[in-house]
Structure formats: C-alpha cells, structure tokens
C-alpha positions as CSV (number, residue, x, y, z in Angstrom):
1,X,17.1,-39.0,-20.8
2,X,14.1,-41.3,-20.1
3,X,10.9,-41.0,-22.1
4,X,9.0,-39.6,-19.0
5,X,11.5,-36.7,-18.6
6,X,11.4,-35.9,-22.4
7,X,7.6,-35.8,-22.3
8,X,7.6,-33.5,-19.2
9,X,10.1,-31.3,-20.9
10,X,8.1,-31.1,-24.1
11,X,4.9,-30.5,-22.1
12,X,6.5,-27.7,-20.2
13,X,7.8,-26.0,-23.4
14,X,4.4,-26.3,-25.0
15,X,2.5,-24.8,-22.1
16,X,4.9,-21.8,-21.9
17,X,4.7,-21.3,-25.6
18,X,0.9,-21.5,-25.6
19,X,0.3,-18.9,-22.9
20,X,-1.3,-15.9,-24.4
21,X,0.9,-13.0,-23.3
22,X,1.7,-9.6,-24.7
23,X,5.3,-9.1,-24.0
24,X,5.7,-10.2,-20.4
25,X,2.0,-9.5,-19.5
26,X,-0.8,-12.0,-19.1
27,X,-3.6,-11.8,-21.6
28,X,-5.9,-9.9,-19.1
29,X,-4.8,-7.2,-16.8
30,X,-6.5,-4.6,-14.5
31,X,-6.4,-0.8,-15.0
32,X,-8.1,2.1,-13.3
33,X,-11.4,2.8,-15.2
34,X,-13.4,6.0,-15.6
35,X,-15.2,5.3,-12.3
36,X,-11.9,4.7,-10.4
37,X,-11.6,6.1,-6.9
38,X,-9.2,5.6,-3.9
39,X,-9.5,6.6,-0.3
40,X,-7.0,6.4,2.5
41,X,-8.4,6.5,6.0
42,X,-6.0,6.8,9.0
43,X,-6.6,6.5,12.8
44,X,-4.5,6.5,15.8
45,X,-4.7,4.8,19.2
46,X,-4.4,8.1,21.1
47,X,-4.7,11.7,20.0
48,X,-3.3,12.9,23.4
49,X,-0.1,11.3,24.7
50,X,2.8,12.1,27.0
51,X,6.2,12.6,25.5
52,X,7.8,9.2,25.2
53,X,4.5,7.4,24.9
54,X,3.7,5.1,22.0
55,X,0.9,5.8,19.5
56,X,-0.3,2.9,17.2
57,X,-1.0,4.0,13.7
58,X,-3.6,2.4,11.5
59,X,-4.5,3.0,7.9
60,X,-7.2,1.5,5.6
61,X,-7.1,1.9,1.8
62,X,-10.2,1.5,-0.5
63,X,-9.7,1.1,-4.2
64,X,-12.7,0.8,-6.5
65,X,-13.1,1.0,-10.2
66,X,-10.5,-1.2,-11.6
67,X,-11.5,-2.7,-14.9
68,X,-10.2,-5.9,-16.7
69,X,-8.8,-5.3,-20.2
70,X,-6.8,-7.1,-22.8
71,X,-3.2,-6.4,-22.1
72,X,-2.8,-5.5,-25.9
73,X,-5.1,-2.5,-25.2
74,X,-2.9,-1.1,-22.4
75,X,-2.2,2.6,-22.6
76,X,0.4,3.9,-20.2
77,X,2.1,2.0,-17.5
78,X,-0.5,1.7,-14.8
79,X,-1.8,-1.9,-14.5
80,X,-2.1,-4.8,-12.2
81,X,-1.9,-8.5,-13.2
82,X,-4.6,-9.5,-10.8
83,X,-7.6,-7.6,-9.5
84,X,-6.5,-5.3,-6.6
85,X,-8.3,-5.7,-3.3
86,X,-11.2,-3.3,-2.8
87,X,-10.5,-2.8,0.8
88,X,-7.1,-3.3,2.5
89,X,-7.7,-3.2,6.3
90,X,-4.2,-2.5,7.5
91,X,-1.7,-0.8,5.1
92,X,0.1,1.1,7.9
93,X,3.4,-0.5,6.9
94,X,3.3,0.3,3.2
95,X,2.3,4.0,3.2
96,X,4.3,7.1,3.8
97,X,3.5,8.8,7.1
98,X,4.0,12.5,7.2
99,X,4.4,14.5,10.4
100,X,4.6,18.3,10.7
101,X,6.4,20.1,12.1
102,X,9.2,17.8,11.0
103,X,11.4,18.7,13.9
104,X,12.9,15.2,14.0
105,X,11.6,14.7,17.5
106,X,9.7,11.5,16.7
107,X,10.5,8.0,15.7
108,X,8.5,5.4,13.8
109,X,8.8,1.8,14.7
110,X,7.0,-1.6,14.5
111,X,5.8,-3.2,17.7
112,X,5.8,-6.9,18.6
113,X,2.4,-7.4,17.0
114,X,3.6,-6.0,13.7
115,X,1.8,-2.7,14.0
116,X,3.3,0.6,12.9
117,X,3.9,3.0,15.9
118,X,5.4,6.4,16.5
119,X,6.9,7.9,19.6
120,X,7.3,11.7,20.1
121,X,10.2,13.0,22.3
122,X,9.0,16.6,22.6
123,X,5.8,18.1,23.7
124,X,3.8,20.1,21.2
125,X,1.0,19.9,18.6
126,X,1.8,17.7,15.7
127,X,-0.2,17.1,12.5
128,X,-0.2,13.5,11.0
129,X,-1.2,12.4,7.6
130,X,-0.4,9.6,5.2
131,X,0.2,9.2,1.5
132,X,-0.5,6.0,-0.4
133,X,2.7,4.4,-1.7
134,X,1.0,2.7,-4.6
135,X,3.0,3.4,-7.7
136,X,-0.1,3.3,-9.9
137,X,-2.1,5.5,-10.0
138,X,-0.1,8.3,-8.4
139,X,-1.7,7.7,-4.9
140,X,-3.6,9.8,-2.6
141,X,-3.3,11.5,0.8
142,X,-5.3,10.9,3.9
143,X,-7.1,13.4,6.0
144,X,-4.9,15.1,8.7
145,X,-5.1,14.3,12.4
146,X,-3.8,16.4,15.3
147,X,-1.7,14.8,17.9
148,X,-1.2,16.6,21.3
149,X,2.0,15.6,23.0
150,X,2.2,16.6,26.6
151,X,5.4,17.3,28.5
152,X,6.7,14.4,30.6
153,X,5.5,14.7,34.3
C-alpha cells in the first residue's frame, strides 16, 4: 500500500473517531420546543365535480418552534438531525388523505406533473381531510373540506 493511501486511510479513521456523536446522533439535534406548533392546510382544484372527474389535492405544512439541543440532552425519541423546514409548500404526497364516507368509490393517483389527485366514481357529498404523516411529533389533522360529486350527464 502506498504512503498516500495509508495517509488517506489514517485521515479517514481519525475524522470518524473525532466526530462528536452521542450514540449514532450528531452532537446537535432539533426537537419540538415549548413554543412548537404545526399546521396542515389543504386545498382542492375543484369542490364540485362530475363523477369521473379529476380533482388535484394540495397540502401545505407549517412547523415552527423546533429548538437545537445537545443530543446528550435528548429526552424521548422525537428529534431531527437537521432543522426541519418551517414551510413545506407541497406535502400532498407524504400525508394521509381521509375521505368519508369511505364507500371505496374513489381512487387516489398521481398525475403526470407529480400532483396527488383523486377521482370519485359515485355522485354524493364527500368530506376530505388530511393527517400529517410525520412520525415526530404525533402529527396533526387538517380542516375538513366538502366535495360535491355530481352524477355523470
């Protein structure tokens, strides 16, 4: 093994050994503080649609109040290794969408532009809401929207 390879190997081992980590965590982590709040806001492209028509679903998540702490001070399991974004403009693909009544007459999909969509097969009044899928903290639910699905002409 050449001197250059040995030097790179020793330098690599030294840098790993000198990183200040607690367990597998970096020295600093982010946790929800006392002022922590989250909000999930949803919107739809149409609130009235004919059966078989496509509705585009949108969701924005706001998370404020994360604080940086030493990982050795972690209490519980809720942490992030980097500061979470305060505003996430489009989280429609990583939240749970809930429709009632759940008569299985609807289908979620993703359109060509990457947007979350839903198509209702049956006419009726449906209620749509979303729940944040963040594992930490337990998440939150959005407001509820009504969707009027009209019978096909």
